[in-house]
C-alpha positions in Angstrom: -27.9 -20.2 -16.2 -26.3 -21.4 -19.4 -22.9 -20.6 -20.6 -23.1 -19.6 -24.2 -19.9 -20.2 -26.3 -20.0 -17.9 -29.2 -18.0 -17.4 -32.4 -18.0 -14.9 -35.2 -18.7 -15.7 -38.9 -19.1 -13.7 -42.1 -22.6 -13.2 -43.4 -23.4 -13.1 -47.1 -22.2 -9.5 -47.4 -18.9 -10.3 -45.7 -19.8 -8.6 -42.4 -19.1 -10.1 -38.9 -22.0 -11.7 -37.1 -22.3 -13.6 -33.8 -22.9 -17.3 -34.1 -23.9 -19.5 -31.1 -21.5 -22.4 -30.9 -22.9 -24.4 -28.0 -24.8 -23.7 -24.8 -23.8 -25.5 -21.6 -25.9 -25.6 -18.5 -24.0 -24.3 -15.5 -25.6 -23.7 -12.1 -24.9 -20.8 -9.7 -23.1 -18.4 -12.1 -24.6 -15.1 -11.0 -21.4 -13.1 -11.6 -17.7 -13.6 -12.4 -16.3 -10.8 -10.3 -13.6 -12.9 -8.6 -10.6 -14.5 -10.5 -11.0 -17.6 -8.4 -14.5 -18.1 -9.7 -13.5 -17.4 -13.3 -10.8 -20.1 -13.1 -13.2 -22.6 -11.5 -15.8 -22.0 -14.3 -13.3 -22.2 -17.1 -11.8 -25.4 -15.7 -15.1 -27.1 -15.1 -16.6 -26.0 -18.5 -13.6 -26.0 -20.8 -11.0 -28.1 -18.9 -8.6 -25.2 -19.4 -5.9 -26.4 -17.0 -5.8 -29.9 -18.7 -5.2 -28.7 -22.3 -2.0 -29.8 -23.9 -1.8 -26.7 -26.1 -2.3 -23.1 -25.3 -5.8 -21.7 -25.6 -6.9 -18.1 -25.1 -10.5 -17.4 -24.2 -12.4 -14.1 -24.0 -15.2 -13.7 -21.5 -17.5 -10.7 -22.4 -19.4 -9.3 -19.5 -21.9 -6.7 -18.3 -20.8 -3.9 -16.0 -22.0 -6.1 -13.1 -19.7 -9.0 -14.2 -22.5 -11.2 -15.6 -21.1 -13.2 -18.5 -22.6 -12.5 -21.9 -20.5 -14.8 -23.9 -17.4 -17.0 -24.0 -15.1 -17.0 -27.0 -12.1 -19.1 -27.9 -10.0 -16.4 -29.5 -6.8 -18.4 -30.1 -5.4 -21.9 -30.1 -1.7 -22.4 -30.4 1.2 -24.7 -29.7 2.5 -26.1 -26.5 4.0 -22.7 -25.5 2.4 -20.0 -27.6 -0.8 -18.7 -29.2 -1.2 -15.7 -31.4 -4.1 -13.4 -30.5 -5.0 -10.1 -32.1 -6.5 -7.1 -30.3 -8.8 -6.5 -33.2 -10.3 -10.0 -33.0 -10.9 -9.5 -29.2 -12.7 -6.2 -29.6 -14.8 -7.3 -32.6 -16.3 -10.0 -30.3 -16.7 -7.6 -27.4 -18.5 -5.0 -29.5 -20.8 -7.5 -31.2 -21.8 -8.8 -27.7 -22.3 -5.3 -26.3 -19.8 -6.0 -23.5 -19.1 -3.4 -20.9 -16.0 -5.4 -19.8 -13.8 -8.3 -20.7 -11.6 -10.9 -19.2 -8.8 -12.7 -21.1 -7.9 -16.1 -19.7 -5.4 -18.6 -21.1 -3.6 -21.7 -20.1 0.1 -22.5 -19.8 0.3 -26.2 -20.7 3.8 -26.5 -19.1 1.9 -26.2 -15.8 3.3 -22.9 -14.4 1.1 -19.8 -14.3 3.9 -17.2 -14.2 3.3 -14.6 -16.9 5.8 -14.4 -19.7 7.1 -11.1 -21.3 4.7 -11.8 -24.2 1.8 -12.1 -21.7 2.6 -8.7 -20.3 2.9 -7.3 -23.8 -0.5 -8.6 -24.9 -2.1 -7.4 -21.7 -0.7 -3.9 -22.2 -2.0 -3.8 -25.8 -5.4 -5.0 -24.8 -5.6 -2.6 -21.9 -4.6 0.4 -24.1 -7.3 -0.6 -26.6 -9.9 -1.1 -23.9 -9.3 2.4 -22.6 -9.8 3.7 -26.2 -12.9 1.6 -26.8 -14.6 2.2 -23.5 -14.7 -1.5 -22.7 -13.0 -2.2 -19.5 -10.3 -4.9 -19.2 -11.3 -6.5 -15.9 -8.5 -9.1 -15.8 -6.1 -11.3 -17.7 -5.8 -14.7 -16.0 -3.2 -17.4 -16.7 -4.1 -20.9 -15.6 -1.4 -23.5 -14.9 -1.9 -27.1 -13.9 -2.3 -26.4 -10.2 -2.1 -22.6 -10.0 -3.3 -19.4 -11.6 -2.1 -15.8 -11.9 -4.4 -12.8 -12.1 -3.0 -9.5 -13.5 -5.7 -7.6 -11.7 -5.3 -9.3 -8.3 -1.5 -8.8 -8.5 -1.9 -5.1 -9.4 -0.4 -5.5 -12.9 -3.2 -3.7 -14.7 -3.3 0.0 -15.1 -7.0 0.1 -14.5 -8.5 0.9 -11.0 -11.3 -1.6 -10.4 -13.5 0.8 -8.3 -16.7 -0.8 -9.5 -15.6 -4.3 -8.7 -15.3 -4.6 -4.9 -14.1 -8.2 -5.0 -11.0 -7.2 -7.0 -10.2 -4.3 -4.7 -10.7 -6.4 -1.6 -8.1 -8.9 -2.8 -5.3 -6.5 -3.7 
């Protein structure tokens, strides 16, 4: 399967459209229902744990956790990146996503969530409830560790359709 990195652009009328950035061949990516697998794919494809500045990615998925598209939604400094809920859901809606995963790195090496990470997760979760696009997880990648809001029970969503998440709680 190929991993399709997508972006959005404005067409001639000023409307948002999807634009394919680059496809990457990646073998054995049937689904991304486990946070361990998501971290592995993001590190192998985007070298997320090795980046010197904070990057936030959005993975848009089907209800069966098959990835539809990967987006870089923010790129910041050594300890912060600004991301908007609107920008996340524009991409999710254009893809036709049933669910999304946010994943970002902490260049300092530690994967512990900050107060801002909790604030952003809460805002995205609230919007996901309203939009009908499930927030499957928000994952933070450190140099040698990672943190999953879903696995740690820090999301208000019950992942009844995703047995792998329920099994790991």
